[in-house]
C-alpha positions in Angstrom: 70.5 -46.2 -29.6 71.3 -49.0 -27.2 68.8 -50.9 -25.0 70.3 -49.3 -21.8 70.0 -45.8 -23.3 66.3 -46.6 -24.2 65.7 -47.7 -20.6 67.2 -44.5 -19.3 65.2 -42.3 -21.7 61.9 -44.1 -20.6 62.9 -44.0 -16.9 61.7 -47.6 -16.3 62.8 -49.8 -13.4 60.8 -52.8 -14.6 59.3 -53.7 -18.0 55.7 -53.3 -16.7 56.3 -49.5 -16.4 57.0 -49.1 -20.1 53.5 -48.0 -21.4 52.8 -45.8 -18.4 56.1 -44.0 -18.5 55.8 -43.6 -22.3 52.4 -42.0 -22.0 53.6 -39.6 -19.2 56.8 -38.6 -21.1 55.0 -38.2 -24.4 52.7 -35.6 -22.8 55.8 -33.6 -22.0 57.8 -34.1 -25.2 55.0 -33.9 -27.8 55.4 -30.9 -30.1 51.8 -29.8 -29.5 52.5 -29.7 -25.8 55.7 -27.6 -26.0 58.2 -30.4 -26.8 60.2 -30.9 -29.9 59.6 -33.3 -32.8 63.2 -34.7 -32.3 62.5 -35.5 -28.6 59.2 -37.2 -29.5 60.9 -39.3 -32.2 63.7 -40.3 -29.7 61.0 -41.3 -27.2 59.2 -43.4 -29.8 62.4 -45.0 -30.9 63.2 -45.9 -27.3 59.8 -47.5 -26.7 60.0 -49.5 -29.9 63.4 -50.8 -29.1 62.4 -51.9 -25.6 59.2 -53.6 -27.0 61.3 -55.4 -29.7 63.7 -56.7 -27.0 61.2 -57.4 -24.3 62.8 -60.6 -23.1 66.2 -59.0 -22.8 64.8 -56.0 -21.0 62.8 -58.1 -18.5 65.9 -60.1 -17.7 68.1 -57.0 -17.4 65.6 -55.3 -15.1 64.7 -58.4 -13.0 65.8 -58.3 -9.4 69.1 -60.0 -8.9 69.0 -63.1 -6.7 71.7 -63.4 -4.1 73.5 -66.8 -4.4 74.3 -68.3 -1.1 75.4 -71.8 -0.4 71.9 -73.0 0.2 70.4 -71.4 -2.9 73.3 -72.6 -5.0 72.5 -76.2 -3.9 68.8 -75.7 -4.6 69.5 -74.3 -8.1 71.9 -77.2 -8.8 69.3 -79.8 -7.7 66.6 -78.1 -9.9 69.1 -78.3 -12.8 69.7 -82.0 -12.2 65.9 -82.5 -12.2 
């Protein structure tokens, strides 16, 4: 399973939604609640993968900054220190 597949399975738009979405989805996929063991294992695998790669996931889900001439100059000046 890839990180992007895990994000889709967990239906998260930002990292902070991970635990909430996992709990909600696990209520639907748990074998005692009418789901299957395979679906629950896949959900747990997705959660563990996202947790293990938290920094990558946070970066991938972070809002993209639009680079304009002004912001490019500011970023360059911050870089120069």
